[in-house]
C-alpha positions as CSV (number, residue, x, y, z in Angstrom):
1,X,0.3,0.0,0.0
2,X,2.9,2.3,1.0
3,X,4.4,1.6,-2.2
4,X,0.9,2.6,-4.0
5,X,0.5,5.8,-1.7
6,X,4.1,7.3,-3.0
7,X,3.3,6.3,-7.0
8,X,-0.2,8.5,-6.7
9,X,1.9,11.1,-4.4
10,X,4.4,11.6,-7.7
11,X,1.6,11.6,-10.2
12,X,0.2,14.7,-8.2
13,X,3.5,15.8,-8.3
14,X,3.8,16.0,-11.9
15,X,0.3,16.9,-12.3
16,X,1.1,20.3,-10.4
17,X,4.6,20.7,-12.0
18,X,3.3,20.9,-15.5
19,X,0.5,23.2,-15.1
20,X,-2.8,22.1,-16.9
21,X,-3.1,23.5,-20.1
22,X,-6.9,23.3,-20.3
23,X,-9.4,25.3,-17.7
24,X,-11.1,22.2,-16.2
25,X,-15.0,22.8,-15.6
26,X,-15.4,24.3,-19.2
27,X,-17.0,22.4,-22.5
28,X,-14.9,21.0,-24.8
29,X,-13.7,23.0,-27.7
30,X,-15.0,21.0,-30.9
31,X,-12.9,21.7,-34.1
32,X,-16.6,23.1,-35.5
33,X,-16.9,25.4,-33.0
34,X,-13.0,26.7,-32.9
35,X,-13.7,27.3,-37.0
36,X,-17.2,29.2,-36.4
37,X,-15.0,31.7,-33.4
38,X,-11.9,31.9,-35.6
39,X,-14.7,33.3,-38.7
40,X,-16.4,35.5,-35.9
41,X,-12.8,36.9,-34.7
42,X,-11.1,37.5,-38.1
43,X,-10.5,40.6,-38.7
44,X,-9.1,39.8,-42.3
45,X,-12.8,38.6,-43.2
46,X,-14.0,41.5,-41.7
47,X,-11.7,44.0,-43.8
48,X,-12.9,41.8,-46.7
49,X,-16.5,42.1,-46.2
50,X,-16.2,46.2,-45.9
51,X,-14.2,45.8,-49.3
52,X,-17.5,43.7,-50.9
53,X,-19.7,45.9,-49.6
54,X,-17.5,48.9,-51.1
55,X,-17.5,47.4,-54.6
56,X,-21.3,46.6,-54.4
57,X,-21.9,50.3,-53.8
58,X,-20.0,51.3,-57.0
59,X,-22.6,48.4,-59.5
60,X,-25.8,51.1,-59.1
61,X,-23.6,54.3,-60.5
62,X,-20.9,53.3,-62.5
63,X,-22.8,53.0,-65.5
64,X,-24.9,56.0,-64.8
65,X,-24.7,59.6,-67.0
66,X,-22.0,62.2,-65.3
67,X,-23.7,64.9,-62.9
68,X,-25.1,67.8,-64.6
69,X,-23.4,70.9,-64.6
70,X,-24.6,74.6,-64.0
71,X,-23.6,77.6,-66.2
72,X,-23.9,81.0,-65.2
73,X,-22.3,84.4,-66.3
74,X,-22.2,87.6,-68.2
75,X,-21.7,87.3,-71.8
76,X,-20.2,90.6,-73.8
77,X,-19.8,93.2,-71.0
78,X,-18.7,96.5,-71.8
79,X,-15.5,97.9,-70.2
80,X,-14.7,101.3,-71.6
81,X,-16.7,103.9,-73.1
82,X,-20.1,105.4,-72.0
83,X,-21.5,102.2,-71.2
84,X,-18.7,100.2,-69.5
85,X,-19.8,97.7,-67.1
86,X,-23.6,98.0,-67.6
87,X,-25.9,95.4,-67.8
88,X,-28.3,97.0,-69.7
89,X,-27.3,99.5,-72.1
90,X,-25.3,97.2,-75.1
91,X,-27.5,95.0,-76.9
92,X,-25.0,92.2,-77.1
93,X,-24.7,91.7,-73.0
94,X,-26.9,89.4,-71.4
95,X,-26.6,87.6,-68.0
96,X,-26.6,83.5,-68.9
97,X,-27.5,80.8,-66.9
98,X,-28.0,77.0,-68.1
99,X,-27.3,73.4,-67.8
100,X,-24.9,71.0,-69.3
101,X,-25.0,67.2,-69.5
102,X,-21.7,65.2,-70.8
103,X,-23.1,61.8,-72.4
104,X,-20.7,59.2,-72.5
105,X,-21.4,56.6,-75.1
106,X,-23.3,53.6,-74.5
107,X,-20.6,51.4,-75.1
108,X,-18.3,53.1,-72.5
109,X,-21.3,53.2,-69.9
110,X,-21.8,49.5,-70.0
111,X,-17.9,48.8,-70.0
112,X,-18.1,50.8,-66.8
113,X,-20.7,48.8,-65.4
114,X,-19.2,45.2,-66.6
115,X,-15.8,46.6,-64.8
116,X,-17.5,47.3,-61.5
117,X,-19.4,43.8,-61.3
118,X,-16.1,42.7,-61.6
119,X,-14.6,44.1,-59.1
120,X,-17.3,43.0,-56.9
121,X,-16.8,39.3,-58.0
122,X,-13.1,39.9,-57.5
123,X,-13.6,41.0,-53.8
124,X,-16.4,38.5,-52.9
125,X,-13.9,35.8,-54.3
126,X,-11.0,37.3,-52.3
127,X,-13.3,36.7,-49.3
128,X,-14.2,33.0,-49.8
129,X,-10.2,32.4,-50.1
130,X,-9.8,34.4,-47.0
131,X,-12.5,32.2,-45.5
132,X,-11.0,28.5,-46.8
133,X,-7.5,30.0,-45.7
134,X,-8.8,31.0,-42.2
135,X,-10.5,27.1,-41.7
136,X,-7.4,25.4,-43.1
137,X,-5.2,27.5,-40.6
138,X,-7.3,26.8,-38.2
139,X,-8.3,23.3,-38.6
140,X,-4.5,22.3,-38.7
141,X,-3.6,24.7,-35.3
142,X,-6.9,22.7,-33.5
143,X,-5.6,19.2,-35.0
144,X,-1.5,20.2,-33.6
145,X,-2.6,20.9,-30.0
146,X,-4.9,18.0,-30.0
147,X,-1.9,15.9,-30.9
148,X,0.2,17.8,-28.3
149,X,-1.6,16.6,-26.2
150,X,-1.9,12.9,-26.5
151,X,1.9,12.8,-27.2
152,X,2.5,14.3,-23.8
153,X,0.2,11.9,-22.3
154,X,2.4,8.9,-24.0
155,X,5.2,10.3,-22.5
156,X,3.7,10.5,-19.4
157,X,2.4,7.4,-19.5
158,X,6.6,6.3,-20.0
159,X,7.3,8.4,-16.5
160,X,4.5,6.6,-14.9
161,X,6.0,2.9,-15.8
162,X,9.2,4.2,-15.3
163,X,8.1,5.2,-11.5
164,X,6.5,1.9,-10.5
165,X,9.5,0.2,-11.5
166,X,11.7,2.5,-9.4
167,X,9.6,1.6,-6.4
168,X,10.9,-2.3,-6.7
169,X,14.3,-1.5,-8.2
170,X,15.9,-1.1,-4.2
171,X,14.3,-4.8,-3.3
172,X,15.4,-5.9,-6.3
173,X,18.9,-4.6,-6.3
174,X,19.1,-6.0,-2.5
175,X,17.9,-9.5,-3.8
176,X,20.5,-9.6,-6.2
177,X,17.8,-9.6,-9.2
178,X,18.8,-5.8,-10.2
179,X,22.7,-4.9,-10.6
180,X,23.5,-1.0,-9.1
181,X,24.3,-0.3,-12.6
182,X,20.7,-1.4,-13.9
183,X,19.2,0.6,-11.0
184,X,21.2,3.7,-12.3
185,X,19.9,2.9,-15.6
186,X,16.4,3.2,-14.4
187,X,16.9,6.5,-12.9
188,X,18.5,8.0,-16.2
189,X,15.7,6.7,-18.4
190,X,13.3,8.0,-15.8
191,X,14.4,11.6,-15.6
192,X,14.9,11.4,-19.2
193,X,11.2,10.6,-19.6
194,X,10.7,13.6,-17.4
195,X,12.8,15.8,-19.6
196,X,10.9,14.8,-22.6
197,X,7.1,15.5,-20.7
198,X,8.8,19.2,-20.0
199,X,10.0,19.4,-23.7
200,X,6.4,18.2,-25.1
201,X,4.7,20.5,-22.5
202,X,6.6,23.5,-24.1
203,X,5.3,21.8,-27.8
204,X,1.7,21.8,-26.5
205,X,2.0,25.3,-24.9
206,X,3.3,26.5,-28.3
207,X,0.3,25.0,-30.2
208,X,-2.0,26.5,-27.4
209,X,-0.9,29.8,-28.3
210,X,-1.0,29.2,-32.2
211,X,-4.5,28.4,-31.4
212,X,-5.4,30.7,-29.5
213,X,-4.3,33.6,-32.2
214,X,-7.3,32.4,-34.0
215,X,-9.7,31.5,-31.5
216,X,-8.6,33.7,-28.6
217,X,-9.2,31.9,-24.8
218,X,-11.1,29.3,-26.2
219,X,-8.1,28.0,-26.5
220,X,-7.5,27.0,-23.2
221,X,-10.3,24.7,-23.1
222,X,-9.8,21.4,-23.6
223,X,-10.4,19.8,-26.9
224,X,-13.7,17.8,-28.2
225,X,-13.1,14.4,-30.1
226,X,-11.2,15.1,-33.5
227,X,-12.9,14.4,-36.8
228,X,-12.9,11.5,-39.0
229,X,-9.4,12.3,-40.9
230,X,-9.4,9.3,-43.1
231,X,-12.2,10.8,-45.3
232,X,-12.8,13.9,-47.7
233,X,-15.6,15.8,-48.1
234,X,-14.2,15.6,-51.8
235,X,-12.5,13.0,-53.0
236,X,-9.0,13.3,-54.2
237,X,-10.3,12.5,-57.9
238,X,-12.7,15.7,-57.5
239,X,-9.9,17.3,-56.0
240,X,-8.2,17.5,-58.9
241,X,-10.8,17.8,-61.6
242,X,-12.5,20.3,-60.2
243,X,-9.7,22.9,-59.4
244,X,-11.6,25.7,-60.9
245,X,-13.8,25.6,-58.2
246,X,-10.9,26.2,-55.8
247,X,-11.4,30.0,-54.2
248,X,-7.7,30.0,-54.4
249,X,-7.7,29.6,-58.0
250,X,-11.0,31.5,-58.7
251,X,-9.4,34.6,-57.5
252,X,-6.7,34.4,-60.5
253,X,-10.1,34.2,-63.2
254,X,-11.7,37.0,-61.3
255,X,-8.6,38.6,-62.2
256,X,-8.6,37.5,-65.8
257,X,-12.3,39.1,-65.9
258,X,-11.2,42.2,-64.5
259,X,-8.6,42.6,-67.0
260,X,-10.9,41.9,-69.7
261,X,-13.2,44.7,-68.4
262,X,-10.4,46.7,-68.8
263,X,-9.8,46.1,-72.2
264,X,-13.3,46.3,-72.8
265,X,-13.4,50.2,-71.5
266,X,-10.2,51.1,-73.1
267,X,-11.6,50.2,-76.6
268,X,-14.9,52.2,-75.9
269,X,-13.3,55.6,-75.6
270,X,-12.2,55.1,-79.2
271,X,-15.7,55.9,-79.8
272,X,-16.6,59.6,-79.2
273,X,-18.5,61.0,-76.2
274,X,-20.8,63.7,-76.4
275,X,-22.3,67.0,-74.5
276,X,-25.5,69.1,-74.3
277,X,-25.5,72.5,-73.0
278,X,-29.0,74.8,-72.8
279,X,-28.7,78.5,-72.0
280,X,-30.9,81.1,-70.7
281,X,-29.9,84.8,-71.6
282,X,-31.4,87.4,-70.3
283,X,-31.4,90.9,-72.0
284,X,-34.2,92.7,-70.2
285,X,-35.5,95.4,-70.1
286,X,-34.4,97.1,-73.1
287,X,-33.5,94.2,-75.7
288,X,-35.5,90.6,-76.1
289,X,-33.6,87.6,-73.7
290,X,-32.5,84.7,-75.8
291,X,-32.3,80.9,-75.6
292,X,-28.9,79.2,-76.9
293,X,-28.6,75.3,-77.5
294,X,-25.0,74.1,-78.5
295,X,-23.7,69.9,-78.8
296,X,-20.2,69.2,-78.2
297,X,-18.9,65.7,-79.6
298,X,-15.1,64.5,-79.1
299,X,-12.6,64.0,-82.1
300,X,-10.5,61.1,-81.4
301,X,-7.3,62.3,-83.2
302,X,-4.8,59.8,-83.8
303,X,-5.8,57.2,-82.1
304,X,-2.7,55.3,-83.6
305,X,-1.0,57.6,-81.0
306,X,-3.7,57.7,-77.8
307,X,-6.6,55.1,-77.7
308,X,-5.0,52.2,-79.5
309,X,-2.1,52.9,-76.7
310,X,-4.5,52.7,-74.5
311,X,-5.9,49.8,-75.8
312,X,-2.6,47.6,-76.0
313,X,-1.6,48.3,-72.3
314,X,-4.7,46.9,-71.2
315,X,-4.6,43.9,-73.8
316,X,-0.7,43.3,-72.6
317,X,-2.3,43.8,-68.6
318,X,-4.8,40.9,-69.5
319,X,-1.9,38.5,-71.1
320,X,-0.3,39.2,-67.6
321,X,-3.2,38.1,-65.8
322,X,-3.7,35.2,-67.8
323,X,-0.5,33.9,-67.4
324,X,-0.6,34.3,-63.7
325,X,-3.6,32.4,-63.5
326,X,-2.1,29.5,-65.5
327,X,0.9,29.8,-63.1
328,X,-1.0,29.7,-60.2
329,X,-2.8,26.5,-61.8
330,X,0.0,24.5,-62.0
331,X,1.5,25.4,-58.7
332,X,-2.2,24.8,-57.2
333,X,-2.3,21.3,-58.7
334,X,1.1,20.4,-57.5
335,X,0.5,21.4,-53.8
336,X,-3.1,19.4,-53.7
337,X,-1.8,16.3,-55.5
338,X,1.6,16.9,-52.7
339,X,-1.3,16.9,-50.5
340,X,-3.0,14.2,-51.4
341,X,0.0,11.8,-51.4
342,X,0.8,13.2,-47.8
343,X,-2.6,12.4,-47.0
344,X,-2.6,9.0,-48.6
345,X,0.7,7.9,-47.6
346,X,0.3,8.7,-43.7
347,X,-2.8,7.0,-43.6
348,X,-1.3,3.8,-45.0
349,X,1.2,4.2,-42.3
350,X,-1.1,4.7,-39.2
351,X,-3.2,1.8,-40.3
352,X,0.5,-0.2,-40.5
353,X,1.3,1.0,-37.3
354,X,-2.5,0.1,-35.7
355,X,-2.3,-3.2,-37.4
356,X,1.9,-4.3,-37.2
357,X,4.1,-2.2,-35.5
358,X,2.2,-1.5,-31.9
359,X,1.0,-4.6,-31.5
360,X,4.7,-6.2,-31.8
361,X,6.1,-3.7,-29.5
362,X,3.7,-4.1,-26.6
363,X,4.2,-7.9,-27.5
364,X,7.7,-7.3,-26.9
365,X,7.8,-5.4,-23.9
366,X,5.3,-8.6,-22.5
367,X,7.9,-11.0,-23.3
368,X,10.5,-9.0,-21.9
369,X,8.4,-8.1,-18.6
370,X,7.6,-12.2,-18.3
371,X,11.4,-12.9,-18.7
372,X,12.2,-10.0,-16.1
373,X,9.5,-11.5,-13.5
374,X,10.5,-15.0,-13.8
375,X,14.4,-14.6,-13.2
376,X,15.2,-14.6,-17.2
377,X,16.2,-11.6,-18.8
378,X,17.7,-8.4,-17.0
379,X,15.9,-5.0,-16.3
380,X,17.5,-3.2,-19.1
381,X,15.8,-5.4,-21.8
382,X,12.4,-4.4,-19.7
383,X,13.4,-0.4,-20.1
384,X,14.4,-0.6,-23.8
385,X,11.5,-2.7,-24.7
386,X,9.2,-0.2,-22.9
387,X,10.7,3.0,-25.1
388,X,10.6,1.2,-28.1
389,X,6.9,0.5,-27.4
390,X,6.3,4.6,-26.4
391,X,8.5,5.6,-29.6
392,X,6.0,3.5,-31.6
393,X,3.1,5.3,-30.6
394,X,4.7,8.7,-30.6
395,X,5.2,7.1,-34.2
396,X,1.4,6.5,-34.5
397,X,0.8,9.9,-33.3
398,X,3.0,11.7,-35.7
399,X,1.6,9.7,-38.5
400,X,-1.9,10.4,-37.2
401,X,-0.9,14.4,-37.5
402,X,0.4,14.3,-40.7
403,X,-3.0,12.8,-42.0
404,X,-4.7,15.4,-39.9
405,X,-2.5,18.3,-41.6
406,X,-3.3,17.0,-45.0
407,X,-7.1,16.4,-44.2
408,X,-7.2,20.0,-43.2
409,X,-6.0,21.4,-45.6
410,X,-7.5,19.5,-48.2
411,X,-10.9,19.8,-46.8
412,X,-11.1,23.4,-47.2
413,X,-9.8,23.5,-50.3
414,X,-13.6,24.1,-52.0
415,X,-16.5,25.5,-50.5
416,X,-19.6,22.9,-48.7
417,X,-17.2,20.9,-46.8
418,X,-18.8,18.4,-44.6
419,X,-19.2,19.5,-40.8
420,X,-16.8,18.5,-38.7
């Protein structure tokens, strides 16, 4: 009984020296809730939402006529002679007031409206791309913290096993079953395992800080169950064949469309705009009043050096946007294929650890322990077998984490993902 009490006290001491990373008494933080919190807290999403709103406001007015202009003044005012500065003496003097309206050609107005729509579409897909990236980052951070906790717990399990062995090693040395060197080896293994617990605590704290940057204080809550990372929301084949639906690539397509609208707008500038002006001239009381109607039409002079240059500039920028889009598509496809390979291979490794390697490591531990208890083996073999078993468990956790990272990146590439 005292031995068990000492073991319990040791565990309590470990729990107090390794400060808990999660606050007790609070509901677990599941991945779905973490995703929702990160979206609510994201200042980037809020800023991009304002950009979408701003672009939307321009659509209604982009195709409208410019505001009319009011014109007023005095025509033919004498400045010399007996009628100088008189508004009524000379019959040519008149006070005039009128209104002028500029009328851009219809093609230009349509092109402006199309450009405004393309700008809103670009801002909207930028918002979707930011949301997808945020979900990927949040899911990866959540999984990294989850597996950091699992790794910490696994190393603590090794510490507890070594502590139990340390409780009986003195008696075993006295009885001659364990050499003094074996006892020292056990103490060294125990302290090494404790050091690994501290190191893993550092890793977990860093992972918690990364998640806290996305979800705030909710990162201090205990985590819920991990999602099923063995199944993707979209099959690997669909992720490749439907890459155009990924927000990260749709951004480039919308940039192409915006560049095309800029070409159309530059082309429309080659057609003349016109304006109309209506003026009312007052010459009373001595002379009759007059009305003036004037029309103005642009004269595109030397198009080759003016309007054609603008069109050529916009066409070159369109070619650039298309090249950027193709380059982004190739890079994105390579990234997706690499992530699919990571997900598939880490999944295969996980299955091998679960079905083959971990059972073999446990069997080795059981055989070494049985031999030691029966006086046919030494303590070093037991320590090595247990260390190897723990290392195999840690390798399994590492493989699961790699699969989880790839799952998170792939699962939130496209819209309409499954709920975790």
